[in-house]
LUMKELO-629150 format. One record per residue (C-alpha): residue in one letter; chain; z, x negated, y. Coordinates in Angstrom, 2 decimals. Example, Ala and Ser with C-alpha at 12.3 -4.5 7.8 and 13.67 -1.06 7.14 Angstrom:
! residues 2
A:A:7.80:-12.30:-4.50
S:A:7.14:-13.67:-1.06
***
This chain:
! residues 112
X:A:10.28:-268.32:136.93
X:A:13.48:-268.52:135.17
X:A:15.10:-266.49:138.27
X:A:12.21:-263.64:136.79
X:A:14.08:-264.42:133.45
X:A:17.47:-264.04:133.74
X:A:16.50:-260.77:136.28
X:A:14.79:-259.50:133.56
X:A:17.28:-260.19:130.59
X:A:19.70:-258.00:132.90
X:A:17.20:-255.35:133.12
X:A:16.72:-255.68:129.31
X:A:20.41:-255.49:128.69
X:A:20.47:-252.31:131.11
X:A:17.96:-250.44:129.58
X:A:19.37:-251.07:126.21
X:A:22.93:-250.00:127.22
X:A:21.45:-246.73:128.77
X:A:19.23:-246.29:126.09
X:A:22.24:-246.60:123.64
X:A:23.90:-244.20:126.00
X:A:21.03:-241.53:125.73
X:A:20.89:-241.95:121.75
X:A:24.39:-241.55:122.06
X:A:24.48:-238.56:123.95
X:A:22.03:-236.90:122.12
X:A:23.67:-237.38:118.94
X:A:26.88:-236.02:120.74
X:A:24.89:-232.95:121.77
X:A:23.47:-232.59:117.86
X:A:26.51:-232.95:116.48
X:A:28.40:-230.15:119.09
X:A:25.36:-227.55:118.58
X:A:26.38:-227.94:115.22
X:A:29.86:-227.02:115.36
X:A:29.08:-224.15:118.14
X:A:26.97:-223.10:115.38
X:A:29.46:-223.45:112.70
X:A:32.05:-221.26:114.75
X:A:29.51:-218.53:115.67
X:A:28.64:-218.70:111.77
X:A:32.31:-218.07:110.83
X:A:32.77:-215.14:113.48
X:A:29.62:-213.64:111.70
X:A:30.84:-214.25:108.37
X:A:34.41:-212.41:109.00
X:A:32.59:-209.28:110.27
X:A:29.94:-209.20:107.10
X:A:33.01:-209.51:104.91
X:A:34.59:-206.92:107.05
X:A:31.41:-204.56:106.72
X:A:31.68:-205.53:103.01
X:A:34.78:-204.49:102.42
X:A:34.28:-201.35:104.60
X:A:31.25:-200.36:102.38
X:A:32.76:-201.03:99.54
X:A:35.89:-198.59:100.32
X:A:33.40:-195.81:101.36
X:A:31.28:-196.00:98.32
X:A:34.76:-195.74:96.31
X:A:35.75:-192.68:98.30
X:A:32.76:-191.08:97.91
X:A:32.96:-191.43:94.14
X:A:36.27:-190.35:94.28
X:A:35.45:-187.10:96.39
X:A:32.46:-186.58:93.61
X:A:34.95:-186.43:90.93
X:A:37.72:-183.68:93.14
X:A:34.61:-181.88:93.93
X:A:33.77:-181.50:89.98
X:A:37.36:-180.97:89.20
X:A:37.12:-177.86:91.50
X:A:34.60:-176.63:90.23
X:A:35.84:-177.12:86.44
X:A:38.57:-175.13:87.20
X:A:36.31:-172.21:89.29
X:A:34.16:-172.24:86.18
X:A:37.30:-172.40:83.67
X:A:39.15:-169.62:85.67
X:A:35.94:-167.45:85.78
X:A:35.31:-168.10:81.76
X:A:38.78:-166.83:81.06
X:A:38.61:-163.43:82.96
X:A:35.36:-162.86:81.10
X:A:37.10:-163.89:77.59
X:A:40.31:-161.68:78.55
X:A:37.72:-158.70:79.73
X:A:35.44:-159.03:76.18
X:A:38.74:-159.08:74.88
X:A:39.71:-156.21:76.41
X:A:36.36:-154.42:75.69
X:A:36.57:-155.08:71.99
X:A:39.92:-153.80:72.24
X:A:39.05:-150.38:74.02
X:A:36.14:-150.13:71.79
X:A:38.54:-150.46:68.43
X:A:40.83:-148.06:69.70
X:A:37.71:-145.57:70.51
X:A:36.43:-145.86:67.25
X:A:40.12:-145.46:65.67
X:A:40.14:-142.04:67.39
X:A:36.93:-141.03:66.77
X:A:37.32:-141.42:63.11
X:A:41.09:-139.41:63.29
X:A:38.87:-136.62:65.43
X:A:36.26:-136.41:62.33
X:A:39.16:-136.29:59.79
X:A:41.09:-133.64:61.91
X:A:37.67:-131.46:61.99
X:A:36.94:-132.25:58.08
X:A:40.46:-131.47:57.06
X:A:40.80:-128.54:59.43
***
C-alpha cells in the first residue's frame, strides 16, 4: 500500500508537471498567434495607409484637372465672346458709315 502511494505520488507529480507544461505550451501558442496577427495586421495597415494616400492624391488630381479643364473652356468662351463682340462693333461701325454715306448721297441729290 505504501509503495502504491509513493508510486501514485510520483505519477501525480509527473502528471501535474505534464499538465503545467501543456498549459504553458498552449499559452505560448496563444501569445505567438497574437504576435503573428499583429505582424500581419501591421502589413495590412501599411497597405491600407498607402492605398488611402493614393486615393486621396487621385481625388486631388481629378479636382485639379477639372479646374484646368474649366479654365481652358473659359478661355475658349472668352475668345469666342471677344470675336463676337468685335464683329458686332465692326457691324455697328459699318452701319454708321453706310448711314452717313446714304445721308450725304441724299443731300447731294437734294442740293443738285
